[in-house]
N, C-alpha and C positions, 0 to 999 in steps of 0.2 A: 140360692144354693141349697141343697139340704148339706147337714151335716158330715152326713156319709160319704158325700164328692170329697172331701177333704182329702181322706185317704185314699181316692180314685185318683187325686189328682197331683200327690205326693206319689204316687205308684207313676203315675207317665212323665212326672219331671225327673224321677232317680233314675227308670230303667225303660223309658220309653224306646229307647234306640235298641235296646237289646233285643235278641231271637231266643225263645226258647220253644222246646220240645213241650208237646202236650204231655208225654208220660213227668217231664219236669215238673209240670203244675199239677199233676194229679199226684205227685207225692209229695207235695209241698203243702197241699190240701189237706193230704192224709195227715202230715204233721202237726197242721192247725189243729184239725180236730180233735186229735192228741192232748195236744194242750188244753184247750178249749172246748170240752166234749159236750158243754151245753149248746153248742153252735152246730151242731153235727147233723140236725133238719134242716137248716139255712145252705151250709156248705154240701149238702146232697141234693139239693132243690137247686143250687148255683152249678152242680157241675152235671145233673143231669139235662138243666136249660142249655147249657153249654155243648155237649153233646148232642142234642137234638135240636141244634139252631137252625138245621138246613134243612128239618123234618115238617113242615108244615100240618100235617097229618093229625102227628103225634103231639102235639102241641095239650091239647087236654090231657092226657095220659100221665102229665107232670104230677098232678094234684090226686092220684087215686086216694091216696092218703089221707084222710079228710082234717087230720091233723097237722098237716104241712103247711097248709093256709096258714099258720097262725104265726108262722116264722117270715111269712113273706111280704114285701113291701106292698103297702095299700091295704092291706090286714086293717079289721078294726083295733085300734089302738096299740098296733104294733108300728106303723111304718116310724120310716126317720120323719126328726122333726126338723121344721125350714132354721135357717137360720140367716139372718141379714147381715 
């Protein structure tokens, strides 16, 4: 299990039965970036990934910004740490 999975598991446990609109989610992501501006690139990448999830052709366009990869999982030195 990755350390970041803890938050995902908590989200699923606490709110997994709820239904929300994409507009609601987008507003929560904006709120998060307002409170944590250092996470802007990561949140933007997540939002773009979610927006393009069904568009197989556009996956490569997500990383047009060379600096965007530094905040993504799997990038050298920035991936989640494994927790046992």
